[in-house]
C-alpha positions in Angstrom: -9.8 -2.0 11.2 -8.3 -2.1 7.2 -5.9 0.1 5.7 -6.4 2.2 3.3 -4.3 0.9 1.0 -5.7 -2.6 1.3 -9.0 -1.3 -0.1 -7.2 0.3 -3.2 -5.8 -3.2 -3.6 -9.5 -4.7 -3.9 -10.4 -1.7 -6.2 -8.0 -2.7 -8.1 -8.1 -6.4 -8.3 -12.4 -5.6 -8.5 -11.0 -4.0 -11.7 -9.4 -6.6 -13.3 -12.0 -9.1 -12.7 -14.5 -7.2 -14.4 -12.7 -6.5 -17.2 -11.5 -10.4 -17.7 -15.2 -11.3 -17.4 -16.3 -8.8 -19.5 -13.9 -9.0 -23.0 -11.7 -6.3 -21.5 -14.5 -3.4 -21.0 -16.5 -2.8 -18.1 -19.1 0.3 -16.9 -21.4 0.3 -14.5 -22.5 2.1 -11.3 -20.9 2.2 -7.6 -23.3 -0.3 -6.1 -22.9 -2.7 -9.0 -18.6 -2.3 -8.2 -18.8 -2.5 -4.8 -21.1 -6.0 -5.2 -18.3 -7.0 -7.5 -15.7 -6.5 -4.6 -17.1 -10.1 -2.6 -15.4 -11.1 -4.9 -12.3 -11.0 -5.1 -11.4 -11.6 -1.2 -13.3 -14.1 1.3 -12.6 -11.1 3.9 -15.9 -9.1 4.9 -13.8 -6.4 6.2 -12.5 -5.9 2.9 -15.7 -5.6 0.9 -16.2 -2.0 -0.3 -19.1 -0.2 0.4 -21.0 1.9 -1.9 -19.9 5.1 -0.5 -16.0 4.1 -0.2 -16.7 3.8 -4.0 -18.2 6.9 -4.4 -15.5 8.1 -2.6 -12.9 6.6 -5.0 -15.2 8.3 -7.9 -14.9 11.6 -6.7 -10.7 11.4 -5.8 -10.7 10.4 -9.4 -12.5 13.8 -10.4 -13.1 12.3 -14.2 -9.7 11.7 -14.7 -8.2 7.9 -14.5 -6.3 5.1 -12.3 -4.1 2.9 -14.0 -2.1 -0.3 -12.5 -0.4 -3.2 -13.4 -4.3 -4.8 -13.3 -6.3 -2.2 -15.0 -7.3 1.2 -16.2 -10.0 2.7 -14.1 -11.7 5.9 -15.3 -14.7 8.1 -13.9 -17.6 10.1 -15.5 -21.5 10.4 -15.0 -24.5 8.4 -16.9 -28.0 10.1 -16.1 -26.4 12.4 -12.9 -25.0 9.1 -11.2 -21.2 8.1 -10.6 -19.9 5.5 -13.5 -16.5 4.1 -13.1 -15.6 2.3 -16.4 -12.8 -0.8 -16.4 -10.6 -1.8 -18.9 -7.7 -3.8 -19.3 -4.4 -3.0 -19.6 -3.1 -5.5 -21.9 -5.9 -4.8 -24.2 -3.4 -1.9 -26.1 -6.9 0.3 -25.6 -6.0 2.8 -23.2 
C-alpha cells in the first residue's frame, strides 16, 4: 500500500511536469491530470486515479496549493472539476 505522502509528491511532480511542458501554465480535467501522473514515475502503484485527483480537487475547495514545484488551484468548467497549474518560477503566483 502506498503512503498518502507518496501520492502528494506525485501530484506535485505531475504539476511541475505539466507546467514545464506547457510554458508555465496548464489546465485540464482530473482525468487528464491522472493520466499525466504515469509519466513522472515508473511505479504503477503510485500512478494517480481519477478518483484520487477528484478527492484532491475537493480538498482544495476552490483554493490553491503551492509547493517548491508548482502552484495548483481548483476550479470548475461546465460543472466539471478543473485543475490549473502554474510554474512557481514564473512569478505569476
